N, C-alpha and C positions, 0 to 999 in steps of 0.2 A: 198824646197817649196817656191815658189814666191809669194813675198808678193801684194795683192791687194789694188785696191783703198780702199775697203770696211773694210779693217784693222782697227780696232780702234786704236787711239793713245791715250800714256797716259793722256792727257788733256781731252780727248774726255767724253763728259756726257753719262754715260751707260743707255743704256735702261731701265735698272731694277729700277734705280732712282724712290721713289716714288714721284707721284705729289700731293697727299693729303698732307692737312694741319690741323694742329689742330685750331679751329674756337672758341671754347668756352670751358670754363673750369668753374664748377659750385659745389659748397658745399653745401651739403643740410643737416641740423640738424633735426634728428629725436627723438621722445621720445616715445618707441614703449614698449605695457603691456607684462607683465608675464601672463599666464594662473592662477597662483597663485603667492604668494611672494616666492621668494627666499634666502635662506641664504646664506651668504659667511663669510669666516674668521670674518671679522670686521663689517659685517652691513648686514641689511637685506632689499631686493630691490623690489618693485612692479614695476615697469619699469625701462628702463635702456635709455640711451642716444647715437645714432648712428651719423657718419658722412656717406651721400653717396656722392661718387665724381663723377661728369660727366664729361667726355671728349668728347667732340663733334666733329667729322671732316668737312671740307667743304663741304664734300657731304652729309652729315647727318649722317653719321654712328656714334653710341654712343658707349665708353665703360664706365663700370660703375665698381665702386668698394666701399666697404662697412668696415667699422670698428668700434666695440664698442670704448666708451670713457669713462673709468672710473679714473677719477684722485687719487681717493685712491690705484689705481693697476698703473697707469702710470705716474701721475704728470699731464696728460694734458685731460683737458674737450672738450666735442665737440662744444663750443664757441672757444678754443683755435685752434683746428685741423683746423675747419672750416676757421679760420683766416689766419692762415699759410697759405692753401693752394690759397685763394684768393689773400693775400696779399703776400707772399713771393714767391710763384711757378707759379702762373697765368701765369705772365710777363714771365716767362722763356719757358712756352709751346707754347704760342700762336705762330701761326704761323710756328712751326717746324715740321719738319716731324715724324710722329708718328712710321714711321716703322724703325726710327733711334733711337732703344730703347735704347741701351747701351751708345750711347753718350747723349743721355737724361737724363738717370740718373747719369752720368758723371757731368753733367750742373746744376744739382738740389743737387748733393752732396756737390757742394761749399757752400751752407747754412747749417749751422752747425746745428746739434739735428734735431727735427721736425719727429722722425722716422716713427710715424704714418702717417702723410702726405706724405712721402717719399715712402712709401709702398703701400698706397693707389695710387698712382701714376703707381708704376710699375705693379701691379695687373690691372688697368684700359687700361694700354698699351696692357698686354697680352690680356684682352677681344677685344680690338679694332684689334690687330693681327690676330685672329681667324675671328673677323667678316670681314676685311679685305681680309682675304684669302678665307672665306666659310668654316674655316674647327674649330672642336671644339678644346680646347686648348688641351685637353689628347692626341689628335693626335700630335698637333705641338712639344707635349714634348717626343714625340717618341712611345706612347702608342699603343697597337692593341686589337680590341675587348674586350673594358673593360668590367669586372665581376661587379657584385651590391658589393658595397663596404659594410663591416659589420662596425659596429658603437659600440662606447663606450658611454654609459650613467654615469655621473657622478652625485653622490647623494647628493642632500644640504638638511638637515635637522636639525632640533635644539634638535632633541634627538636620540640615537641611535637606537630607536625602529621606529622612523619615517623614518632612513635611509636605516634600513633591509626592512622596508615594503617596501619602495620606490626601492629600488633595487632588489626586488624580483617580483612586480608588473610591471615594464619595462622590463625585462627580458621574461615575463610569456607573458604580453599583446601585447607590442610593439615589442617583437623579438630581443633585444639589445643585440651583443654577449660580450659585455665588460661592467665592471663596475670599476668605481673608487671612494674610499670612502674617504672622510675628515676625517682624523683622528686627533682630536683635545680635548680631552678629558686630555692627558696625562697622563693615568693610563691604568690599564689593562681592562676596557670597551672598550679601542679601540679595544684591540684584541679580545675582547669577541664578539664583534660585526662582526670582519673580518670573525671569526669563524663561524658564525651565517651564514654570507651570502655565505659563502664557503659550508656548510652543505645544505643549501638551494638551491645552484646554483653550482654544482659540476663540469661542464662543460665551465663556463663564463671565460674569460679572466679576471683577477681579480688584481687590484694595489692600492696603498694607498697614500695619498697626505697627508704633516704635513703642507704646509704653513708655513714651517720654527717655528713653534710654541713650538715643542720640544726643550730640552737641548741635548747637547750633549750627556751627562749621560745618560739622557734618553731614547733618543735614541739608547744607548747600551743596556740599560738593560731592556727597557718596549718594546719598537716599535719593537726591533729584533723579537719577536713572532711570528710576521705576516709570518716568515720563515716557520710556520708548517703547512700554509693553503694554499701552493702553488701559492703565490702572485709573480706576475711576476716582480714589479718594486715597488720602495719607492721615492715617489718624493718629494724633498725640505723637509727633516723631519726637520732639523734645520737650524738656520742661522749660518755662520762660519765667523770666524774672518780672514781667509786667505786662500789660494787654498789648501797649505798643509794639513791644519788640514782637509778639505774635503777630499783630497786625502787619509789621515786614515783613515776616516771613510769609504770610498769607497772601501778600502781593506779589512776592518774588517767584512763591513756587508756580509752576505749570499745572498742578494737579491740584486739585481741590482739597483744602486741610479743613479734613471733618473734625470736629469738637466733640470730646466726651467728656473727661475730668474736668474741662474746664467750661463745663456745660450743666451743671446739675441742678439748676433751677431754671425759673420762666424769667426771673432779674438777672442771671449771669448768660443766659442765651440773648435777652435785649440789650446786653452792654456790650457783646462781642458782634451784635450785629450791627449797633452803632461805631462799633471801633471796625469794622471789615476787618475782623482778625479770625474770622472762619470762613469758610467756603460752603460747610455743610455741616448738619447737625445730627448728632445718636442721642437720641430718646430712648431713655432706659427706665422702665416702669418702677422698679424698685427704688428709685430717687425721686419719679412726680407722677407715680399712680397713672390713673386715666385722666381725672380732671385737669391736672395741671398739663400734661402732656398734648392735650385737645389746644390748650391756650399757645403751647410752644410750636406746634404744627401749623395753628394760623398766624402766627407772628412770622415763622420762618416763609410760609406759604408768600405772605405781603412782600416780604423783602426776596423772594424769587431764590431761596436756599434749600435744596434738597435736605431731605428728613430719612436716615435710617432708623428703622426699631431697632435698638440694638439688645444684645444678649446680657441676660442676668443669670445665665447659670440655670435656666429653669427646667423644671422636669415637665411633665406631660401636663399638669395642673397650669401652671405659668406659661406656658406655650400658646393654650390657647385664648387667655388675656390677649397676649400680642397679637396672635390672628385676627382676634375680632376686631380689635381695632385697627391694624393695616387694612382687612378687608373692606372699611367701611368708609375710609378717609380717601377720595380720589388720587390727592396731591400725594399721596404714598407710593403710589402704584407702580412708578418705574424701575423700584429697587427693591431686591429680594430682602426678607429680613431674616434677622440673623438668630432666631430660633431653631435651635441644634442641638442644645446642651440633653435633650431628652433622649437623643441618640448615642448620647456618651454614657448615660446612665444604664446600670444594669437593671434597676428597678426603681419604682416610686410607688405611690400612695392612693394613682389615679384609679378611679372608676367612672366607665363612663363610655362614648364610642369616640375613637380618636380615628379622623381620616386623612393617615400620611400616606403619599404614595407618589412614587416617581419625584421626588424631592419638594413636595408641596404637601401642604394642608389644608383641608377644606374646612372651615364653620359648617355645623349642623343648625339645626331650627329648635334645637334644644334651648328649653329657656336659659336665663343668663348666660355664664361662657358654658355651660355644658360639661362641667366637670364637678365630680362627686369622689367623697373618698372611701377607700377600701379600710374599714375598720381593722381587718385582721393586720394588713399591713403596716398600719399605724401602730399598733402594738408591739409590730415586728420591729421598726424603724426607730420607735421613741428612744429618746434617752433623756 
Protein backbone atom coordinates (compact mmCIF):
# COMPACT_ATOMS: atom_id res chain seq x y z
CA UNK A 1 0.00 0.00 0.00
CA UNK A 2 1.36 3.41 -0.97
CA UNK A 3 1.26 6.20 1.60
CA UNK A 4 -0.62 9.27 0.40
CA UNK A 5 -0.48 12.86 1.42
CA UNK A 6 -3.87 12.50 3.15
CA UNK A 7 -2.67 9.78 5.54
CA UNK A 8 -3.00 11.22 9.07
CA UNK A 9 0.17 11.58 11.10
CA UNK A 10 0.32 10.70 14.79
CA UNK A 11 0.31 14.39 15.68
CA UNK A 12 -2.61 15.29 13.45
CA UNK A 13 -5.83 16.34 15.16
CA UNK A 14 -8.61 13.82 14.56
CA UNK A 15 -11.63 15.01 12.60
CA UNK A 16 -13.69 13.30 15.30
CA UNK A 17 -12.47 15.61 18.06
CA UNK A 18 -15.42 17.49 19.51
CA UNK A 19 -15.43 21.25 19.02
CA UNK A 20 -18.10 21.60 21.72
CA UNK A 21 -17.22 23.01 25.10
CA UNK A 22 -18.99 23.27 28.44
CA UNK A 23 -20.11 26.88 28.89
CA UNK A 24 -22.34 26.80 31.99
CA UNK A 25 -22.58 24.67 35.12
CA UNK A 26 -25.53 25.44 37.40
CA UNK A 27 -26.80 23.73 40.55
CA UNK A 28 -30.44 24.40 41.47
CA UNK A 29 -31.86 23.51 44.89
CA UNK A 30 -35.48 22.38 45.03
CA UNK A 31 -38.06 21.51 47.66
CA UNK A 32 -40.69 19.21 46.13
CA UNK A 33 -43.98 18.29 47.84
CA UNK A 34 -45.42 14.82 48.42
CA UNK A 35 -49.06 13.94 47.81
CA UNK A 36 -49.18 12.85 51.46
CA UNK A 37 -46.53 12.48 54.20
CA UNK A 38 -44.06 9.63 53.66
CA UNK A 39 -42.66 7.68 56.63
CA UNK A 40 -39.09 6.42 56.61
CA UNK A 41 -37.29 4.43 59.29
CA UNK A 42 -36.27 7.50 61.31
CA UNK A 43 -38.53 10.32 60.09
CA UNK A 44 -41.69 11.39 58.29
CA UNK A 45 -41.51 13.90 55.43
CA UNK A 46 -44.08 16.03 53.59
CA UNK A 47 -41.45 17.49 51.25
CA UNK A 48 -38.00 16.46 50.08
CA UNK A 49 -34.95 18.42 48.95
CA UNK A 50 -33.30 17.88 45.57
CA UNK A 51 -30.46 19.30 43.51
CA UNK A 52 -30.80 19.71 39.75
CA UNK A 53 -27.54 20.00 37.81
CA UNK A 54 -27.53 21.80 34.45
CA UNK A 55 -24.48 21.49 32.20
CA UNK A 56 -24.93 23.70 29.13
CA UNK A 57 -22.69 23.60 26.06
CA UNK A 58 -21.44 26.46 23.93
CA UNK A 59 -24.16 25.73 21.37
CA UNK A 60 -26.92 25.78 24.02
CA UNK A 61 -27.36 22.01 24.39
CA UNK A 62 -28.37 21.22 27.97
CA UNK A 63 -27.66 18.12 30.01
CA UNK A 64 -29.54 17.68 33.29
CA UNK A 65 -29.39 15.38 36.29
CA UNK A 66 -31.19 15.15 39.63
CA UNK A 67 -30.39 13.88 43.11
CA UNK A 68 -32.42 13.74 46.29
CA UNK A 69 -30.55 15.13 49.31
CA UNK A 70 -31.26 13.64 52.74
CA UNK A 71 -28.50 14.27 55.30
CA UNK A 72 -29.91 11.49 57.49
CA UNK A 73 -29.19 9.00 54.69
CA UNK A 74 -26.08 10.39 53.02
CA UNK A 75 -24.59 13.09 55.24
CA UNK A 76 -25.18 15.69 52.52
CA UNK A 77 -28.01 18.19 52.17
CA UNK A 78 -28.97 20.18 49.08
CA UNK A 79 -26.96 23.21 50.19
CA UNK A 80 -23.84 21.06 50.56
CA UNK A 81 -24.19 19.30 47.20
CA UNK A 82 -24.94 22.56 45.35
CA UNK A 83 -21.91 24.19 47.01
CA UNK A 84 -19.66 21.30 45.98
CA UNK A 85 -20.84 21.52 42.37
CA UNK A 86 -20.43 25.30 42.14
CA UNK A 87 -17.16 25.55 44.07
CA UNK A 88 -15.18 22.35 43.49
CA UNK A 89 -16.38 21.04 40.14
CA UNK A 90 -17.57 23.98 38.04
CA UNK A 91 -13.98 25.25 37.51
CA UNK A 92 -12.93 21.76 36.37
CA UNK A 93 -15.78 21.51 33.85
CA UNK A 94 -15.97 24.96 32.23
CA UNK A 95 -14.31 24.92 28.81
CA UNK A 96 -13.96 21.11 28.74
CA UNK A 97 -15.01 18.81 25.90
CA UNK A 98 -18.26 17.15 27.09
CA UNK A 99 -17.60 14.07 24.95
CA UNK A 100 -14.33 13.44 26.77
CA UNK A 101 -16.48 11.73 29.38
CA UNK A 102 -13.94 9.38 31.01
CA UNK A 103 -11.25 12.05 31.09
CA UNK A 104 -13.68 14.37 32.88
CA UNK A 105 -14.57 11.68 35.40
CA UNK A 106 -10.88 11.13 36.07
CA UNK A 107 -10.44 14.88 36.51
CA UNK A 108 -13.24 15.27 39.05
CA UNK A 109 -12.13 12.11 40.88
CA UNK A 110 -9.15 14.10 42.18
CA UNK A 111 -11.62 15.83 44.53
CA UNK A 112 -12.21 13.52 47.49
CA UNK A 113 -15.65 12.25 48.50
CA UNK A 114 -18.59 14.35 47.09
CA UNK A 115 -20.18 11.21 45.66
CA UNK A 116 -23.61 12.71 44.88
CA UNK A 117 -22.06 15.70 43.07
CA UNK A 118 -19.80 13.47 40.98
CA UNK A 119 -22.66 11.19 40.01
CA UNK A 120 -24.79 14.18 38.98
CA UNK A 121 -22.00 15.19 36.63
CA UNK A 122 -21.77 11.67 35.18
CA UNK A 123 -25.52 11.48 34.52
CA UNK A 124 -25.66 14.97 33.00
CA UNK A 125 -22.77 14.06 30.67
CA UNK A 126 -24.68 10.98 29.48
CA UNK A 127 -27.72 13.18 28.85
CA UNK A 128 -25.53 15.58 26.86
CA UNK A 129 -24.00 12.74 24.84
CA UNK A 130 -27.43 11.57 23.78
CA UNK A 131 -28.54 15.08 22.84
CA UNK A 132 -25.33 15.84 20.92
CA UNK A 133 -25.74 12.67 18.84
CA UNK A 134 -29.52 12.90 18.66
CA UNK A 135 -29.99 9.49 20.28
CA UNK A 136 -31.73 8.20 23.41
CA UNK A 137 -29.33 6.96 26.07
CA UNK A 138 -30.85 3.49 25.99
CA UNK A 139 -29.61 3.20 22.41
CA UNK A 140 -26.14 4.52 23.30
CA UNK A 141 -26.02 1.78 25.96
CA UNK A 142 -26.73 -0.86 23.32
CA UNK A 143 -30.45 -1.33 23.79
CA UNK A 144 -32.85 -2.16 20.98
CA UNK A 145 -36.63 -1.75 20.83
CA UNK A 146 -37.13 -1.13 24.57
CA UNK A 147 -40.21 -2.62 26.15
CA UNK A 148 -42.25 -1.10 29.00
CA UNK A 149 -40.20 -1.38 32.21
CA UNK A 150 -42.14 -2.87 35.17
CA UNK A 151 -41.91 -0.98 38.45
CA UNK A 152 -41.79 -1.81 42.16
CA UNK A 153 -43.73 0.17 44.74
CA UNK A 154 -42.20 0.61 48.19
CA UNK A 155 -44.88 0.74 50.89
CA UNK A 156 -44.21 3.42 53.50
CA UNK A 157 -46.60 3.39 56.44
CA UNK A 158 -46.77 3.76 60.20
CA UNK A 159 -48.89 0.66 60.72
CA UNK A 160 -49.05 -2.84 59.32
CA UNK A 161 -52.61 -2.23 58.15
CA UNK A 162 -51.62 0.93 56.30
CA UNK A 163 -48.76 -0.82 54.49
CA UNK A 164 -50.90 -3.80 53.49
CA UNK A 165 -53.62 -1.50 52.19
CA UNK A 166 -51.11 0.64 50.29
CA UNK A 167 -49.48 -2.38 48.66
CA UNK A 168 -52.83 -3.80 47.55
CA UNK A 169 -54.07 -0.45 46.24
CA UNK A 170 -50.93 0.36 44.22
CA UNK A 171 -50.96 -3.03 42.48
CA UNK A 172 -54.68 -3.04 41.75
CA UNK A 173 -55.12 0.66 40.90
CA UNK A 174 -51.72 1.62 39.43
CA UNK A 175 -50.48 -1.72 38.13
CA UNK A 176 -47.17 -2.00 39.99
CA UNK A 177 -45.55 -5.41 39.43
CA UNK A 178 -43.30 -5.49 42.51
CA UNK A 179 -43.79 -4.59 46.18
CA UNK A 180 -41.07 -3.89 48.74
CA UNK A 181 -42.20 -3.92 52.37
CA UNK A 182 -40.40 -2.18 55.21
CA UNK A 183 -40.01 -4.56 58.15
CA UNK A 184 -39.41 -2.58 61.31
CA UNK A 185 -41.51 -4.16 64.09
CA UNK A 186 -38.83 -6.72 65.03
CA UNK A 187 -41.61 -9.20 65.76
CA UNK A 188 -43.88 -11.72 64.09
CA UNK A 189 -46.10 -8.78 63.14
CA UNK A 190 -43.70 -8.19 60.25
CA UNK A 191 -44.16 -11.78 59.12
CA UNK A 192 -47.94 -11.45 59.38
CA UNK A 193 -47.76 -8.34 57.18
CA UNK A 194 -45.77 -10.19 54.52
CA UNK A 195 -48.22 -13.11 54.69
CA UNK A 196 -51.19 -10.78 54.21
CA UNK A 197 -49.63 -9.05 51.22
CA UNK A 198 -48.67 -12.34 49.58
CA UNK A 199 -52.23 -13.66 50.00
CA UNK A 200 -53.67 -10.50 48.45
CA UNK A 201 -51.05 -10.27 45.68
CA UNK A 202 -50.06 -13.80 44.69
CA UNK A 203 -48.31 -12.78 41.46
CA UNK A 204 -46.35 -9.72 42.62
CA UNK A 205 -42.58 -9.77 43.01
CA UNK A 206 -42.29 -9.35 46.78
CA UNK A 207 -39.30 -8.51 48.98
CA UNK A 208 -38.54 -6.95 52.35
CA UNK A 209 -36.21 -4.24 53.64
CA UNK A 210 -35.11 -4.22 57.27
CA UNK A 211 -33.12 -0.96 57.03
CA UNK A 212 -30.63 -2.53 59.46
CA UNK A 213 -33.15 -2.46 62.34
CA UNK A 214 -33.16 -6.17 63.22
CA UNK A 215 -30.41 -7.75 65.29
CA UNK A 216 -28.58 -10.75 63.87
CA UNK A 217 -30.38 -13.04 66.32
CA UNK A 218 -33.79 -11.59 65.42
CA UNK A 219 -33.00 -12.00 61.73
CA UNK A 220 -32.20 -15.68 62.25
CA UNK A 221 -35.22 -16.42 64.42
CA UNK A 222 -37.97 -14.00 63.28
CA UNK A 223 -37.33 -12.39 59.91
CA UNK A 224 -36.23 -15.70 58.39
CA UNK A 225 -39.90 -16.75 58.27
CA UNK A 226 -40.54 -14.51 55.25
CA UNK A 227 -39.15 -17.49 53.32
CA UNK A 228 -42.57 -19.10 53.54
CA UNK A 229 -44.16 -16.44 51.32
CA UNK A 230 -42.09 -16.54 48.11
CA UNK A 231 -40.03 -13.48 49.01
CA UNK A 232 -37.36 -12.74 46.41
CA UNK A 233 -34.91 -10.72 48.55
CA UNK A 234 -34.18 -9.66 52.11
CA UNK A 235 -32.54 -6.22 52.00
CA UNK A 236 -30.21 -5.00 54.78
CA UNK A 237 -31.93 -6.88 57.63
CA UNK A 238 -29.34 -5.81 60.22
CA UNK A 239 -26.07 -3.96 60.73
CA UNK A 240 -23.00 -6.20 60.65
CA UNK A 241 -19.81 -5.52 62.56
CA UNK A 242 -17.70 -6.96 59.74
CA UNK A 243 -18.04 -8.57 56.34
CA UNK A 244 -17.42 -12.10 57.66
CA UNK A 245 -20.50 -11.92 59.89
CA UNK A 246 -22.55 -10.75 56.91
CA UNK A 247 -21.18 -13.65 54.86
CA UNK A 248 -22.25 -16.08 57.58
CA UNK A 249 -25.75 -14.58 57.55
CA UNK A 250 -25.95 -14.72 53.74
CA UNK A 251 -25.01 -18.41 53.85
CA UNK A 252 -27.59 -19.12 56.56
CA UNK A 253 -30.55 -17.32 54.99
CA UNK A 254 -32.78 -19.25 52.54
CA UNK A 255 -33.62 -15.88 50.89
CA UNK A 256 -31.06 -13.88 48.91
CA UNK A 257 -29.55 -11.07 51.00
CA UNK A 258 -29.84 -7.87 48.95
CA UNK A 259 -26.91 -5.53 49.52
CA UNK A 260 -27.79 -1.82 49.57
CA UNK A 261 -25.88 0.50 51.94
CA UNK A 262 -23.02 -1.98 52.00
CA UNK A 263 -22.72 -1.79 48.19
CA UNK A 264 -22.22 1.92 47.55
CA UNK A 265 -19.28 1.58 45.14
CA UNK A 266 -17.68 -0.80 42.66
CA UNK A 267 -14.96 -1.63 45.19
CA UNK A 268 -17.48 -2.48 47.91
CA UNK A 269 -19.51 -4.70 45.56
CA UNK A 270 -16.31 -6.50 44.53
CA UNK A 271 -15.40 -7.09 48.18
CA UNK A 272 -18.84 -8.52 48.99
CA UNK A 273 -18.84 -10.78 45.96
CA UNK A 274 -15.44 -12.15 46.98
CA UNK A 275 -16.70 -12.72 50.52
CA UNK A 276 -20.03 -14.28 49.37
CA UNK A 277 -21.74 -11.84 51.74
CA UNK A 278 -24.58 -10.79 49.40
CA UNK A 279 -26.94 -12.76 47.21
CA UNK A 280 -28.04 -9.76 45.12
CA UNK A 281 -27.07 -6.09 44.73
CA UNK A 282 -29.11 -2.89 44.68
CA UNK A 283 -27.66 -0.32 42.26
CA UNK A 284 -28.54 3.30 43.06
CA UNK A 285 -27.56 5.97 40.57
CA UNK A 286 -27.29 8.69 43.23
CA UNK A 287 -24.10 6.97 44.36
CA UNK A 288 -22.73 5.25 41.23
CA UNK A 289 -24.20 7.19 38.29
CA UNK A 290 -24.42 5.43 34.94
CA UNK A 291 -20.74 4.75 34.28
CA UNK A 292 -19.87 3.04 37.56
CA UNK A 293 -23.23 1.28 37.65
CA UNK A 294 -22.44 -0.37 34.30
CA UNK A 295 -19.26 -1.82 35.84
CA UNK A 296 -21.16 -3.06 38.90
CA UNK A 297 -23.84 -4.68 36.73
CA UNK A 298 -21.21 -6.44 34.62
CA UNK A 299 -19.38 -7.63 37.73
CA UNK A 300 -22.59 -9.02 39.22
CA UNK A 301 -23.54 -10.69 35.95
CA UNK A 302 -20.17 -12.46 35.89
CA UNK A 303 -20.72 -13.59 39.48
CA UNK A 304 -24.28 -14.75 38.77
CA UNK A 305 -25.89 -12.25 41.16
CA UNK A 306 -29.20 -10.50 40.45
CA UNK A 307 -29.15 -6.69 40.28
CA UNK A 308 -32.08 -4.47 41.24
CA UNK A 309 -32.17 -0.81 40.20
CA UNK A 310 -32.97 0.81 43.53
CA UNK A 311 -34.84 4.03 44.18
CA UNK A 312 -33.27 7.36 45.08
CA UNK A 313 -36.64 9.05 45.69
CA UNK A 314 -36.45 10.40 42.15
CA UNK A 315 -38.95 12.63 40.38
CA UNK A 316 -39.87 12.01 36.75
CA UNK A 317 -36.50 13.51 35.74
CA UNK A 318 -34.52 10.92 37.67
CA UNK A 319 -36.99 8.16 36.85
CA UNK A 320 -36.17 8.27 33.16
CA UNK A 321 -32.45 7.88 33.85
CA UNK A 322 -33.11 4.61 35.66
CA UNK A 323 -35.54 3.41 33.00
CA UNK A 324 -33.00 3.95 30.20
CA UNK A 325 -30.40 1.91 32.08
CA UNK A 326 -32.83 -0.87 32.98
CA UNK A 327 -34.26 -1.17 29.46
CA UNK A 328 -30.83 -1.37 27.80
CA UNK A 329 -29.19 -4.14 29.89
CA UNK A 330 -30.65 -7.66 29.36
CA UNK A 331 -29.39 -9.05 32.68
CA UNK A 332 -31.59 -6.58 34.59
CA UNK A 333 -34.83 -7.69 32.99
CA UNK A 334 -36.10 -10.30 35.48
CA UNK A 335 -36.64 -7.72 38.24
CA UNK A 336 -38.93 -4.68 38.37
CA UNK A 337 -37.22 -1.33 38.94
CA UNK A 338 -37.84 0.54 42.18
CA UNK A 339 -38.60 3.80 40.35
CA UNK A 340 -41.84 4.95 41.94
CA UNK A 341 -41.29 8.17 43.90
CA UNK A 342 -42.60 10.24 41.00
CA UNK A 343 -45.95 8.71 42.00
CA UNK A 344 -45.53 9.93 45.60
CA UNK A 345 -44.64 13.50 44.63
CA UNK A 346 -47.52 15.88 43.99
CA UNK A 347 -45.42 17.92 41.55
CA UNK A 348 -41.93 18.26 40.07
CA UNK A 349 -40.03 20.33 37.48
CA UNK A 350 -40.19 17.81 34.60
CA UNK A 351 -41.09 18.83 31.06
CA UNK A 352 -41.44 16.33 28.22
CA UNK A 353 -43.17 13.03 27.48
CA UNK A 354 -43.52 10.56 30.35
CA UNK A 355 -45.16 7.28 29.42
CA UNK A 356 -46.39 5.69 32.64
CA UNK A 357 -49.17 3.11 32.26
CA UNK A 358 -50.22 -0.05 34.12
CA UNK A 359 -47.24 0.03 36.47
CA UNK A 360 -44.64 0.51 33.73
CA UNK A 361 -42.63 3.30 32.12
CA UNK A 362 -41.64 3.12 28.45
CA UNK A 363 -38.62 5.15 27.30
CA UNK A 364 -39.02 7.15 24.10
CA UNK A 365 -36.73 7.97 21.18
CA UNK A 366 -36.16 11.49 22.53
CA UNK A 367 -32.43 12.38 22.66
CA UNK A 368 -30.64 11.89 25.95
CA UNK A 369 -32.94 10.75 28.73
CA UNK A 370 -35.91 12.61 27.26
CA UNK A 371 -36.27 15.05 30.16
CA UNK A 372 -36.34 18.83 30.12
CA UNK A 373 -37.00 21.46 32.80
CA UNK A 374 -40.17 23.46 33.37
CA UNK A 375 -38.78 26.95 34.09
CA UNK A 376 -41.87 28.19 35.90
CA UNK A 377 -41.81 25.25 38.29
CA UNK A 378 -38.09 25.69 38.85
CA UNK A 379 -38.84 29.18 40.13
CA UNK A 380 -41.76 27.91 42.22
CA UNK A 381 -39.84 25.18 44.05
CA UNK A 382 -36.32 26.65 44.21
CA UNK A 383 -34.97 27.65 47.60
